[in-house]
N, C-alpha and C positions, 0 to 999 in steps of 0.2 A: 184324209184328203177330201177336199170339197170339189165336187163336180156339178156343173149346171148344164142341162141340156136345153138349148134354146129352140123353141118351136111352138107352133100353135096347136099341137095335139094331133098332127098328122101321123099316118102309120109309120113313116120313116123316123119320126121323132120317138115314137114308142119303141120301134125296133132298136134305135140307138141306145135308149135306156136299158133295154133287155140285154143288149150286147155288152155294155159296160158292166152290168151286174154279173153276167156270165164270166167275163174275163177276170174281173176282180175276184170272183170266187175261185177260179182256176189258179190264180196267182197268190191267193190268200192275202189280199190287200184290202184293208178297211177303207171303204169309201162312203161318203155321204152324198147321195145324188138327189138333186132337186130339179124340177122342171120349171122353166120360165116360159110362160105363155103370153105375157103382156107384150104387145108389139112395140110399145115405146121403150120398154126395158131391153128387149132384144136389140132394137136399133141403137141403144146406148152403148152396146158392145161393138158396134160397127158391123154387125152381121146383117147382110142383106138377103142371104139365101140360107134357108133352114133345112135340116137341123144344124145347129151350131153347138159346139162343145167348148165349155170353159173349165179349165182345170186350175184350181187355186188362183182364180181371178185373171187367168191368161187365156185368151181365145186360142185354141189349138186346132180347130176344125170348123168348117162350115160348108154347106151345100150338098149334103148327102150323107148316107149312112157310112161311117168309117169302117175300115177293115178290122178284122180281129188283131192283126199285127200292129196297126196304128194304135189301137186302144192299149194293147200290151205295152207298147213303147212308152205311152204317156204314163201308165201306172208304174212302170219300172223306173222311169226317170224322176218321178215326183215322190216316190216312196222312200 
């Protein structure tokens, strides 16, 4: 599963990466997480508020750190 965290490196972006890694470990789901920090590329996804999360090329979240349950839902539905 390909996951991109969109953001310029703020603490919320880093916390989002850590949360996704934690939940993926709990659910034993293999994920490939990359960070996208280029503003033009972030904007190309239509995300105006970071952090944003893209799962398998679909924007699923933007504008704050997602909840544990939100992340678990994404990982379960895409795995």
